[in-house]
N, C-alpha and C positions, 0 to 999 in steps of 0.2 A: 258569646263573651261572659266570662264571671263578672258577677257585679262588682263593680270598685268598690274598694273599702272608702270612708269617707275622708279621709287624708289623702287617697290616690284622686278621687273626684276633685278635691280642693286643689291638690296643684293641677290638673288638668285645666280648672279653670283659671289658675294664673299663667298657666303658659297659653292659653287660648289666643291673647292678641296676637301671639306669632303667625298664625295660619292654622292650617288644619292640623291639630296634633292627634295623632293616634295614641290610644293606651292599649296595652296588650298586658296579658299575666305572663310572666314568666319566673322561674327558679323560685317560686315562693313569696316574689316580690311582683314589681310593675315595671315596665319599661314604657317609653314615650317617643314616638317617632314624628319626626317633620319633614312633609314631603320625602319620605323614604330614609331620612337620616336619623339616626339613633341618638338623643339629646340628650336623655338624663332617664334615672331609674331610680326607683324605691325599694329601700331595705331596710326593714325593722322601722317602719315610719319616719326615714328621713329621706329628702328628696337630694340627690347626687345629679350634678351637672356634667354635661362634658365640657373637658378641658384638653389643650395641647399646649406645646412648648410657647405658644405665643399669648396663652390667656392665664396658662397656670399661675404667675405672679399676682397676677388681679386676685386670685380665690385666695392664695397664700396671703396677701395683704389685709383681707376683710377677714382672715382667721378662720378660714374652710377647712376643713381636714378631710383628708383625702378617702375615695372608699377601699377598703382594704376588706380582703377574705382571707380565709384558711382555704389554702391549696392542698394537693396531695402531701402526705408525709407531716401534717401540720403547719408547712410554712405560710407564712403570710405575704399575700399576693396583693400589690397594689396596681390599680387600674388609672386611668385620666379621666377621673370622676371625682368632682367636688363636692361638699354639703354646701347647700345653698346658704346663703347668710341667714341668720335670723330674720332681720328686717325684711328681707326679700320676700319671706314666706306671708308678710300680711296682706299685700293687695297686688294685684297684676301690676300697677303702675312701678312698684317696687321690685317686684322681679323682671320686670321687661328689660334693662341691662345686663341682667346675667344671664337670660334666656337665651338674649341677642350673641354673648358671646359662645354661649354651649352652641347655638346653631349654626354660629359661624366656624366654631374647631369642629363640627359633625363635617360641615360641606368642605372644609378643607381634606378633613381625613379621607373622604369620598373621592375627591380629586388626587388625592395623591396615589391611590389605589391603581394599580394596572388594569387594564382592561382585558378581558379574558381573551384569549386568541381562539377563532375558530379552527376546529380540527378540519383537517385535509381529505380530500376525497368525497365530501358530500355526507359526513357523517356527522354533519349538526345535531346540535341538543342532545346525542345521545351518548356523549363521553366516549366513543367509540372512534378511534382513527381506523383506517385502512391495514395499517401493521399491528395493530394493538391484538392482545391475545384474544380477546371475546369476539373479533371479527374474524379472526383466522379461523376459529373454531366454528363457525357457523355451518351448516349442513347446506348442501347445495340443494336445490326444490327437487322433488320427488319427480320421477320420470311418469309420465302417463303412459299408460299400455293402450296400445292401438286397438280401436273399436274394431269388433267383428260383425 
C-alpha cells in the first residue's frame, strides 16, 4: 500500500474508534472502508462522509458541501458523500457522530443491494451459465487414441 498522506493518516485516526477502518489509495485520493462498507473518501485534502436520504439533512444543516466531480462531457456529478464539518476534524470525539452517520448510511446501502443470483447448471463463480455463449463454444474433450 502507498504510504498515506499526513491528512489521510489523521482522518484514519479520527475514524478508528468506529472499528477496523481500512484505508486504500484510489483515483488520486483515498477511500475508507469499515467492515467492507465504503464510508468515506478524501479528495483534494477534504474528507467526505457517506450520506443517504436519512442522513443528508444532518450534513446540510451543518453546512457541509456535497462531493462533486466532473464527469464525461464536463457535466458535474454529485454523489452521496458530504464534507465533514470543520469541527469534526479536530478530534475523534468530534468526528464520532458524523462517522457513525456515515457507517449507518453505508450499511443501509449494502442491505438495499440485491444479493447476486447463483448461476444454474453448476457454473458458479465463472459467470457462465449453461446457455451462455461462452459455455456453448467450449470444445468437447479430445478423444484418446487406443494403445497398440
